[in-house]
Residue, then its C-alpha position, 0 to 999 in steps of 0.5 A: m599503474e598509470r594515471k589514466e588507468f587508475l582513475r578508470s579503476l577508481g570511477a569504476g570502483a565508487a559507481f559500484a559503490l554507490t549503486f549496489p546498497c540502491l539495488q539491494g533496497c529493493s530486494k524482495d528478500q528486506i521487504d516486510g510483507n507477504l506476496v499474496e493474492e487479492p481477496t475474493g468473495v469479499d463479504f463481512t461485517i464489523d461491529l463498529t462498537s467492538s475494540e476491533a473497530s476503535s481505530l474506526s473512531e475516528n476520521g483517518g483510522f483504518i483497520l485491517k480484516n480478511l485482506v481488506v483495509i477498512a478506513r474512516n475518510l477524512q469526511g467520516e465515510y467509510v472505504a475499504a479496499s484491497q491490502v494486497c497492492s495492485h503493483q506486484s501483489y505485497d499486503q502493504v496497503r494502508f490508508v493515510d491521511q495525505n491529500g485528502g486521504i489515500f491508500y498507499c503501499d509502503v514497499h514501493g510507494s504505490r498510491f491510490d485514490q479512494d475509488g482505487t485510481p492509481l495516483n502515481q507509478v513506480d516503475g515504467s508500466p501502467a499503474k493498475a486499479l486497486k481493488v475498492y469494495n462496498t461498504e453499507l452502514n446499518g447502525s453500528m454494523l459496517r458491511v464491507y462486500e464486492 
């Protein structure tokens, strides 16, 4: 084998070794989440004094219910959005205290403002808004609805 041919084969092998793990990293079978449809007809209440809602007692806390992320934002207001990411429909949207409080999907890194506006693009296509639901507080009962 000549030197030029050896270097060419070495370069192709190195490129394959470096890119193969990256390609596998985005494989859909390795993602901890489910592909689901965005919830429709959302209308439910949460008793804020219940153990189910204990995470909502502090700013930045959130709970998951009926494929909806319900959060108490950093200003103490209740916000709710679809747990199903608008990027590829994985049920992995959560509320995080970055940038004043955002909705974040850790599958591909999609980030959304509290009003559902996309804050980034994770591929070349235009980002779609995240579905946001209304919240209404009546005493210790929080209603989440469309």
